[in-house]
Wavefront OBJ file of the C-alpha trace (Angstrom):
o trace
v 6.363 -40.664 37.531
v 8.379 -41.600 40.723
v 8.610 -37.854 41.670
v 5.018 -37.475 42.147
v 4.861 -40.741 44.172
v 7.690 -39.465 46.362
v 5.957 -36.226 46.932
v 2.577 -37.797 47.828
v 4.352 -40.203 50.303
v 6.313 -37.303 51.859
v 3.145 -35.112 52.273
v 1.283 -38.096 53.801
v 4.115 -38.893 56.238
v 4.753 -35.396 57.262
v 1.519 -33.359 56.415
v 1.854 -29.583 56.506
v -0.837 -27.635 58.537
v -2.394 -30.765 60.215
v -4.353 -29.799 63.265
v -7.423 -27.831 64.299
v -8.389 -24.178 64.580
v -10.421 -23.593 67.818
v -12.813 -20.886 66.521
v -12.451 -20.908 62.682
v -14.161 -18.393 60.603
v -15.495 -21.368 58.488
v -14.867 -24.979 58.133
v -15.652 -27.691 55.654
v -16.147 -31.433 56.488
v -16.205 -34.130 53.852
v -16.632 -37.923 54.260
v -16.381 -40.428 51.607
v -18.365 -43.576 52.523
v -16.798 -45.659 49.746
v -13.233 -45.404 51.078
v -13.505 -43.838 54.653
v -11.696 -40.640 53.951
v -12.830 -38.163 56.609
v -11.252 -34.669 56.268
v -12.132 -31.305 57.712
v -10.642 -27.995 56.695
v -10.539 -25.090 59.106
v -10.006 -21.536 57.817
v -9.647 -18.185 59.554
v -10.212 -15.061 57.490
v -8.923 -11.669 58.603
v -9.454 -8.358 56.526
v -10.638 -10.503 53.576
v -7.585 -12.791 53.407
v -6.832 -16.213 54.846
v -4.886 -15.776 58.050
v -4.650 -19.333 58.969
v -5.718 -22.769 57.597
v -5.455 -26.393 58.946
v -6.935 -29.774 58.330
v -7.683 -32.707 60.433
v -8.921 -36.060 59.850
v -7.878 -39.339 58.329
v -7.824 -41.056 54.895
v -5.604 -42.689 52.273
v -2.180 -41.256 51.262
v -3.755 -39.236 48.276
v -6.373 -37.645 50.543
v -4.022 -36.660 53.286
v -1.331 -35.488 50.887
v -3.782 -33.411 48.881
v -5.298 -31.835 52.017
v -1.734 -30.881 53.009
v -0.877 -29.412 49.661
v -4.088 -27.564 49.676
v -3.445 -25.911 52.832
v 0.089 -24.868 51.700
l 1 2 3 4 5 6 7 8 9 10 11 12 13 14 15 16 17 18 19 20 21 22 23 24 25 26 27 28 29 30 31 32 33 34 35 36 37 38 39 40 41 42 43 44 45 46 47 48 49 50 51 52 53 54 55 56 57 58 59 60 61 62 63 64 65 66 67 68 69 70 71 72
């Protein structure tokens, strides 16, 4: 179980693909009023394939880590 906790903390402290895409093909924003998680995912699609993906926002360790892993 510790290996999962370590991965979540590592992804939270050093998230991959964090940032914004200035003109994304599409974006998705979600806000959880219960806990305050606020995440936007930006995606660029070229020739039917994802060419770039980033996320921005704030939230708990699980929220940020999962967005980081999703964009990987």
